[in-house]
N, C-alpha and C positions, 0 to 999 in steps of 0.2 A: 951399729947394728942396721941391717937392712930395712928401709922404708918397703911396707907391705901396702899392696894395692888391693883395696875390696871394692867389687862391683856390685851395683844394684840393680836388678832388673824388677820390671813389672810385666806387662803384657810382652809375649813373645809370641808371635803368630803369622799366618799369611795374611796379612790385615787387607790387602787390596782386593781380594778376593771371598773377604769375609761379609757376613751380614751387616756388618759395622765397619766400612773402610774408613771412617772417620775417628775412628778410637786412636790415642797416641800409645804407640808402642815400638815394638822393634820388630821389622819384616824377619821372617824366620830365615830367609838367605841371606840377609845381612848379620844374623846372629851366627851362621855358620861360617862366613867370612870373618867375622869376629873373634871366633874361635881359632881360627887359623894363624890370624894376627897374634894374638896371644899365644900359640905355641910357639911361634919365631922369636916374639921379644918377652916373655916372662916365661917364669916357672909355676906352673899351676901347684898349690899345696892344699891340704886338707885343713877342715877346722880343728881336728886334734892336734894338727902340727903348728897351727898359730897359738891354741890355749898353751901348749907345751912350750912355745917360746915366751909368751908373756907371763907365765907362772912359773915355769922353770929354768928359763932362759936358753933354750935349746936353740941350736943355730939354725939360720934360715937359709935356703937358697938364694943365688942371687936373682934379684929381681921377684920376690914372691907375688903371688895372685890368688886370691880367694874369690867365687863367684857366689852370689846371696840372691835368691828369688823371692820376692814378697806375695803375700796374698794368696798361695797355693791354688793358683789357677790351674784347669786342667789342661790349659797349653803347656803347663811346664811338664806336665806327664807325656803327653802325646809328643811334645816337640823337644823339648829342652833335655828332659832326662835320656833318649837315646842318643841325641847328639853328645851329651857329656860322658855315656859310654864309650862310644866311637872314638873320642878323643882322649879317653884315659883321664878324665877331670871329675872331682867331687864339688858338687852342688849343695848350697845350704839353703833349705826351703822353709819360708815362715809361714805359720799356718793359723788364721784367724777361728778359733774352733767354732763357732757360732755358725758360720758359713759353711764349714765342712760337715756339721753332723745334725743340724736343723733346717736346713732348707731355705735359710735366709740369705739375701743378697746385702753386702754392706753398703752403707750409705754413700760413701766414698765411690763405690763402684756404681752404683743407682746415677750419681753425680754424671760420672764420666760417659756412660752409655747414652744419659738424656743428651748431655753437649755433643756426642757424636752422632745422634739421631735428628739433631736440629742443623738447617743448613745456615740458619740466621741467629747470630748471637743477639741480636736486637730484638727479634721476636721473641725470643725465649726469655728474655729479661722483662719483656712487656707481661708475658704468662706469670713469669715469677711476681712481678708487682702486684698483679691482681689477686693471687693467692695471699700476698703478703699484707695487701690492704685488707681482706677479708679477715685475718686471723689478728691483726695488730691489737685490737681493742682488747683481745684477750691475753696478751702479753705486755710487758713492760720493755717496749723497743723504740726505738727513735723513729723519725720520718726515714722510708725510703731513700730519698735521695740523700739523705745526710749520711747513711751508712753507706752508701755507694762512695761519696766523697773520702770517708775514714779509710776504706779497706781497698779500694780498686787501684791499684799498683801494678802494673806488669811487671813480669820478672823475665827470667832467661827463656823460659819455653811458652807462656802464656801472654795473651793481652790484658788489658785492664778489666775489659767485661767479664772475661773468663776467670781471671783471678777473683774478681767480686763475687761472681756466683759460687765458686769452689768455697772460698772463706766464709761468705755467709751462711751456707748450708753445712758445711763442715765444722763450723766451730763458733762464730759471731752470734748467731742467734741461740734463743734458748732452745733447748735438746727437743723437747715436745714440738715446738714450734716449726723447726727445722725438718722434723722427722714427717710431719704432717704435709709441708710442702713439698719434701722430695719425694713421697709417696705418691702425692696428687701428680707432680709433673712425670713420675715413673709410668704411672697408668697412661697418662695422655700419650707420651711419645715411645714407651715401648711396646705397649699393649698386650703384654702376657703374663702370666700367672708368676709371682715371685718365686715360688718353689719350683716351677720349670725352668726358669731362667736361672736359679741357683745351679740347678743340676747340670746345667748345660756350661756354666762358670767355671767352677769349682771342682776339685779333686775330691774324694771322699776318703773315708777311714783307709779302705784297703788300699787305695792309691798310695798313702802316705806311708803305710804300713810296708808296702813294696819297697819303696823308695829307702827306708830305714833299713831291709833286710838286704838290699843291694847295696850298701855302702855309702849311699847318700846320708845327708844330715836335715834332720828337721827340727826347727826350734820354735821357741813361743813368740807368737804376735798377738797375745791376748785373747781372750774369748769373746769379747763383743766388739774389738777393733777400736775401743774408746781411747781419748786423749789420756795417755796413763798421768799426765802432769796436771789434769784438773780433776782428778778423782781423791775423795777423802780416804785416808789409810785404810780404813775397812773396804771401800770400794775396790782399792789397787789390790789388797790384799786378795779378795775374792776373785778377781780379773787373772791374776796370775797364778793362782792355785787351780783354777778350774782348767787353765792351760795346760799346767805342770800334770796334773792328774790325766789329760787326754796324751800327754806327749809319753807318761808312765805306760797308758793303755798299749801303744803302740812300739813301745821298745825304745823311746828316742833319748832316752835320758840315761843310758848305760855308760857312755863314756865322756860326752860334753854335754852341759846343759846351757843353751844359748839363747839370748833373747834379742827381738827387733823391735824397737819403739813404734809404736803405731804412730805414724804421722811423723815421726822423730821427736816424740813428746816427752823427754826425759827432763828430770830436774834432781837437784842433789836427794831429796828425800825419796823420789822414785829409784835412783841408783842404790841408795842405802837400802831399799826394800829388797831389791834383788839379790845385793849383796848378804842382807840376812838370809835369804832363800836359798845360798849356795848355788848362784847361777856363776859361772865361769868366764862369760864374755857375753858383750852387749853391743849390737850395731846403731848407730845414728843416722841420719840423714845428714851430717854435716859433710861438705863436700871437701875431702882433705886426703892424702895417704896417712896411713897410719905407721907409728914406730914404738916395737914393744920397749924401747928405752925411756920413751917420753910419754907416750900414749896411755891412757888408762884402759884395763882390760874390758869395764864395762860402759867405755864411751869410744868404740871404734868408728872412726868416720869412714864414709865410703864416696866413691865416684859413681857418677850415673853412668849408664851403656853408653849414653850420647857425649861421653867426654872420651870414649876410645874409638876408633878408626874402625870403619866398617868395610873394609879390603885387606884381605890377607898381604897386599903389596904396598899397604901406606907406610910413610915414613913414622918413625915414632914422634910424639907430638909431646907438648909442655908437660902431660900428666906421667909421663913415663919417668921412673926414678932417675935415670939419668940425666934428667934435666931438673931435677928437684933437690933443692939444697937443703 
């Protein structure tokens, strides 16, 4: 059985000329080059084809590839969707419902844009520490420097300082505390209303409905974009049910019901919940290729856009199925 390459995208825009040139994402011109590279070296498939392969044993073409886009950014409608149509490809888009329908900005996005608006991570961490110390007495948390030593470890994309800022405000601190700190830093560094920023950042219901009507796929990315593996069974059920209700509203559940775990936050109990609710397929943030013979349909790994070349004329790299045993 063929290995399947599933690619994960977030921000795709003309970054250098945008209001936030520091945001980490894929330049639109590089995205177009990447699509040309894909057409030369892979066979793009639809999510329906992938599900049929996992659940029905349908044969896959040589070097099959699926494109996924997380968080329902308006950039995906303005830039990605027209490009996919031009190249004859389907995209699978994962929408956090609250951001789309209620004018809210996901905390993860607030964090991204705070970081992109600050030229000095050291100064940002000083501001973070000030807010931390002001709130520490109200929460059961350790000393700031102890927390830093525990979670500040660089990865392949970010420095230790950036990882600390992200991890502390996305997961490590109590949710009410990290929300207060994130909101205060958002006001200081972004300086515009959350509702206005949300309208600029995300697609709305009509955009997503248009994608569905034109052959694209839209799947579940939760309602509040919480860490699913940290929710109670009742909370998880609410998150998923609210998301599926929205997908039904826009006609996105007629052929395939799919999920993309927020932050990659799966667990055995989360997978069981998705199975109980009749999800066909689920995507993680594990970096790997998938194989219908060995991979579980609700735990499909993906590679990042940065793992693919950004030029039509690039040689195949180590992530190409030709080099994967």
